[in-house]
N, C-alpha and C positions, 0 to 999 in steps of 0.2 A: 309438504303439506297433508297433514293425514284428517280423515273425516269421512271415510267413507262408512253410510247406513245401510247395512245391510237388512234393514226393515222396509225400504221401496223396492220396488218392484221396478225391473228395467224394463224399457221400454223401446222396441227398435223403432225409430223413426227416421221415416228416407233419406237418408245422406250420400254424399260420395262416396265409394269406393275408394279404399288406398288399394294401390298394384303395388308390391316392391319387384321391382325385376332383378333378378339374380341376388338376392340378400347374401351374404357369406359367412355372418354368426346369427346362431339364435338368438343370442341375447340382443341383440338389434332387433332379430323381428318381435320379441315380447315383450320389449318395452315400445317398440311401437305401437304395439295392440293395448298395452297399457294406456297411452297415451290415446288413440282413439276411442278407448273406454272413459278416459276423463269427460269428452265433449263430444259424447252419442255418436259415436260411429263405431260399427260393427261390422261392414262387410272388406274383410283382409283378403288380398289375391296376393298369391306368389307366383312369379315365374322363375321356374328351373332354380330352386332355394340350392347353395354350394351343399348343402349337409344334411337334403331330404327333409321330408315331414311324416308326420310330426317331429318333434324336437326338444327333447328333453331341456335345454337351458330355454328355449324361448318359453317352456309352460314356466318355469321356476321366475325367471325374469318379467312376467309379464302380470306379477302380483296378482289374481286371482283375476285379474280380464277372463274369464271363462264364456261367457259367451261372445267375445269375439272369435277364442281361439277356436271354438268348438266348430267354429262357422268358415276357416282358412278352405278358401280353395287355390288348390296349385292346378298352375298350367304351365305347357311345354314351350307356349310362343306367347308374345304380349300380343300378338294380333288376336289370338285365342281370348287370353283375359280381359282385352276390351271390347270385343265383339257386339255386346250385348247395349255398350253406352254411348249417346247420342253425344257428349259432349266429355271432353277427355283436356286436361292441364295438364304439362309437364313443366315439374319443377327442377331448378338450376340456378346455380351459381357462377356459370358461366355462360360469357355470348357466345353466341352460335351462328355460325355464317347459315343463316337459313332466313329462309323470308316469315316470319313469326310476328303476332302480335304477342308485345311482351307488356305483363299484366303484374300487377304488386298486388300481396296479399289480399290486400280489401275490395278490391276492385272483382279478383278473381273470385271471393268467397262471396259478393253479390251477385255476379253471374250465378254460379254456383246455385243461388238459393232461388231465384228465377227459375232456371233450366229445372231443377228440382220440382221447386214448387208446384210446375206445371204439368208434374207428372212424368217427366224424363227421367233417364239412367243417365250420371255423372261419375267422371273417376279422374283420381288426382297421381298422377304417375312420380315415382318414385326411383332412385337411381341405387347403381352398386354404392357400398361403401368405400373405397379408394378410388373410384375413377366415375361416377355418375352413371348419368346416361348415354349412349352409345346418338349421335346423329341420327339415324336410321329412326332409334326409338321417339326423338323426339319430333321427327318428320311424322309417323302417324299421328299428335297428337294437335290438337285448334288451337293451339296457345301454348307460350313458356310461362311461366310463374318463376317471379324472384325474387326475395327479400332485402329489404335494405340493410346489408349486412357492411362488415367492413372491408375494403375491395383487397386486402391486406392478408387478410383472413375470413373468408370467405364461407370456408369449408363447413359445412356440420352436418355434425351426425346424423342419421337417419332418423332416428327417436324425436330429435327435438326438430327437423324439419316439419316431421309428420304432427309433432304437437304444436307447432306455431300455426299449421294450417289449419288442421284441427278446432284451435281456438277463435281461429278468425273465421271458417264455417259457423261455429255455434253462437258468435254475437250476431249473425247475417240469420241464422234460420228461422223457423218459426218458434222455437226454442229462445227465441233473443236473447236477453242479456237478462235475463231472469238468474237471479242468485241462490245458490241450496238454501239460505236462510234469510232471513231479514234482520232490520235494526234492531241490536239488544239493549240499546241508549233509554233509559227509563225517563219520564216526564222529571223535563227539570221543576224547580221548587217554586211555588209562588213566590211574588215580589216580596209580600209580608214575610214571610220565612226567612229569606234573605237579611230586609232588615231585621229582624229579631238579633242576627248571627254578628251583623253589624254592633249595633248595641250591647248587644253581650261581651261581644270580645274587648269593646272600648273601655265599658265600664270594669271588665278584667284590669288591663293594662295600666286604664289612672289609679287602683289602686295599689296595685303592684309600684307604681312609681316610674311609669318607663318613660311617661309623657315630663321629661327632663326642662325640658324647655316651651313653655305655654307658649310663647307667640307663634309657633313652628306645630303646637299640636293640628290646627284645622288642616295644614301640607300633608303632615301623618297620616292624618285621618283619611282625607282624601284618597289618598294614595293607597292605605288598604284597603278599600271600599274599591276602589278600581282593579284591583288586584285581584279581589273575592268575586266579585262583578264577573270578570274573565271567564271563572271555573264553570258557569253556567251547572252549580251544583242541584243533585236531586234532594227530595226529602229527607231521605236517607243519608246521604252524605253532610247533609247541614244537621242532621241531628247529632250525628260523628262526631262532625267537628265541636259543636258543644258540649259534647260527653268531654274532648278532650280539654277546651278552655275552662270547665269547672275541674276535672281532675289536677289542671294547673294551678287555677284559685285556690282549692282546699290545702295544696299542698305550700304554697304561699302562707294560709292564713296559721298551720299548723305549728304550734311551737317549737323550736328548736331545744330540744333537749341539750346541746350541748353548752348553747350560748345561755338557759336556764342556770346550768351547773357554777357557770364562769361566774355570773352576777351575784350567787350566794358565795362567795367563793372569801 
């Protein structure tokens, strides 16, 4: 979905930190950063990234999410990465043998919005590409967040998981469900213009000999009007349709030179 507007200034509104624990591929870091930027998140924290930081592949994959990459912080331990946070959710697709509350994404985002709205720090913890989070890492979190995925194929790419949680956060945050642009639908034409279209079409069909069975004409006319009324046409659309009808009407009235030639032979 293209559509980035570089003329709009990016605001760094309060939001949950995204913590990636030992990410292996730079591309996954970059696409996670891009997913964060899509939904207004900017605080990306890396715990022992395998290939170090900065990472050229991450930068290339981030698709100009520069404001996220410029603020990346790297930590040696998970404990250090979450030290300033008072609410941490661990994301996982696997059941854990831990006494932890399990939340869906909607409830988790609601809690995050309330917590951050009160001026507190919060974070979302994501695990490694191959095996996710360790139990001792999940144990540091306040609760587990899991998604309603297909149990037989539950593993998500890191960026996919970040994107889904960032989207849920956005829906429940102060930004709400505000869309980047409004409805572009023009106002529907007044009924009198639609009635004019009916009349124009019906007169043209009458002249062209369309109504071959007079007893069926009322039913055909009603069907045509019903179909056209569903269109919710704008004034411009009605003008266009009437132009099409007029063009067909003129063509029907135009003498056929081949026919005239045969008549004189």
